[in-house]
C-alpha positions, -999 to 999 in steps of 0.1 A, spaced: -487 450 -210 -514 475 -204 -515 506 -226 -539 524 -250 -528 506 -282 -514 470 -279 -527 437 -266 -565 442 -265 -564 480 -267 -580 497 -237 -604 516 -259 -620 482 -269 -623 472 -233 -638 505 -224 -664 501 -252 -673 466 -239 -675 480 -203 -699 508 -213 -720 484 -233 -724 461 -203 -732 490 -180 -760 501 -203 -774 467 -212 -768 444 -182 -796 452 -158 -787 424 -135 -751 437 -134 -738 401 -132 -717 403 -164 -707 439 -156 -693 429 -122 -675 399 -137 -659 423 -162 -650 447 -133 -634 419 -112 -614 406 -141 -602 441 -150 -592 448 -114 -573 416 -112 -554 426 -144 -546 460 -130 -534 445 -98 -511 421 -116 -498 450 -138 -491 471 -108 -472 443 -91 -450 438 -121 -443 475 -125 -434 477 -88 -409 448 -91 -394 462 -123 -390 497 -109 -373 483 -77 -350 462 -99 -340 491 -121 -335 514 -91 -313 488 -73 -290 486 -104 -291 523 -110 -304 516 -145 -318 542 -168 -356 543 -169 -370 553 -203 -404 561 -189 -417 566 -154 -431 536 -135 -468 531 -136 -472 552 -167 -507 549 -181 -524 563 -212 -555 585 -207 -579 558 -219 -564 531 -197 -564 554 -167 -601 562 -173 -609 525 -176 -591 519 -143 -609 547 -124 -643 537 -139 -640 501 -130 -629 509 -95 -659 533 -91 -683 505 -101 -666 481 -77 -670 505 -48 -706 514 -58 -715 477 -58 -699 471 -24 -717 500 -8 -751 496 -25 -754 459 -25 -737 450 8 -750 417 24 -764 435 54 -781 461 33 -796 435 10 -810 416 39 -825 448 54 -840 457 20 -856 422 17 -870 424 52 -885 458 46 -901 446 14 -914 415 30 -930 433 59 -944 460 37 -930 490 57 -939 524 44 -920 556 50 -941 566 80 -935 533 97 -898 536 92 -897 571 107 -916 559 138 -893 529 142 -861 550 137 -874 576 161 -882 551 188 -848 534 184 -830 568 186 -849 577 218 -839 543 234 -803 548 224 -801 583 239 -817 572 271 -792 543 274 -763 566 268 -776 591 293 -778 566 322 -749 543 310 -722 566 294 -694 548 276 -667 538 300 -639 557 281 -658 590 281 -664 594 319 -636 572 332 -615 601 346 -644 618 363 -656 585 378 -622 576 391 -619 611 407 -652 604 424 -639 570 436 -608 587 451 -630 612 469 -653 584 483 -621 566 494 -608 597 513 -642 602 529 -643 566 541 -671 555 518 -652 524 507 -682 505 493 -690 533 469 -653 537 459 -650 499 452 -683 499 431 -667 525 408 -633 507 408 -648 475 397 -661 492 366 -625 502 356 -604 472 367 -574 481 345 -571 517 357 -540 524 378 -558 544 404 -585 517 406 -558 491 412 -541 512 439 -574 518 459 -583 481 457 -548 471 468 -551 495 498 -583 479 509 -570 444 503 -540 451 525 -562 466 552 -584 435 551 -554 411 555 -551 400 519 -515 411 510 -510 384 484 -537 399 460 -527 434 470 -491 428 460 -501 420 424 -524 451 421 -497 474 435 -472 459 410 -496 464 380 -504 500 391 -466 506 394 -460 493 359 -485 518 345 -475 547 368 -439 543 375 -436 576 393 -463 569 419 -449 570 454 -480 554 469 -479 524 445 -442 519 452 -445 520 490 -476 498 490 -457 473 468 -427 473 492 -450 468 522 -469 439 507 -436 422 497 -425 424 533 -459 411 545 -455 382 521 -421 373 534 -401 386 504 -377 406 526 -349 412 501 -372 425 474 -390 446 500 -358 462 512 -348 470 476 -382 486 470 -381 507 502 -346 519 491 -360 528 457 -388 547 473 -363 567 495 -340 574 465 -367 585 442 -391 604 465 -371 616 495 -365 651 481 -402 655 472 -417 642 504 -392 654 530 -413 684 538 -451 684 543 -477 660 556 -462 629 539 -428 632 555 -437 605 580 -438 580 551 -400 584 547 -395 577 585 -417 546 581 -397 535 551 -364 536 571 -381 518 600 -396 491 578 -362 485 562 -348 476 596 -377 453 604 -375 436 570 -338 430 575 -348 413 608 -373 391 589 -403 409 605 -433 404 584 -458 428 600 -444 462 611 -462 475 642 -471 508 626 -480 496 592 -517 508 593 -504 543 599 -493 543 563 -529 544 551 -537 574 571 -513 596 552 -527 617 523 -503 604 497 -518 569 500 -553 581 490 -543 584 453 -514 578 430 -495 608 445 -485 622 411 
């Protein structure tokens, strides 16, 4: 039981705590007291939680609210918690090591300012030339798509390799793998891009095409049909309408177990295949 009056009254513990705080310069005994007090408070809180839940489950009458504390006990709890946090922040292991190093090397304030200034300058230069990936990812991937459309494939791939898990990066790499006769690897990249961007017509068509090239004709036919069902209304008018005609043609060829459709490279000349098409 924790309260202001019974079982080692909190006022006595508070007096002992204040005495240690004033007299214990090394703080060893003080922190031992703080740790023991926090353990006691934690046990009390657990018991109170269990008792409150038990009474509530039985709809029992509660004479006093759960976690009720007297003012002295509450002050002791807050003060010990403050000392614990102060110790953790002021005497953290890394900070202690740094303080010992500074004392051993006899750094003065001017030396520290010079070191910190040089470190800050190096950090700023590094961030200027190597921005964090998550900050400039969208801009860099837009640049990769532009390079791809302009036929600068090596520049596009250099950017894509920095962001291997990006859906557009996977699509562009899959396109080039298909064009360089590597449909096995391209199939996996199209599939991963499609998992992330399920509404992408280019990822879905590329996935269907590589399934056909890899001899998975039934799956390819199903994916071509999915492409037609989902995207026909959207693509029926405009520069990408030819992709629908190719889908119907490739279905017939896949049904005849034909792995490499004669017009398959035409797919990659259409604008929709230059990005996710969203």
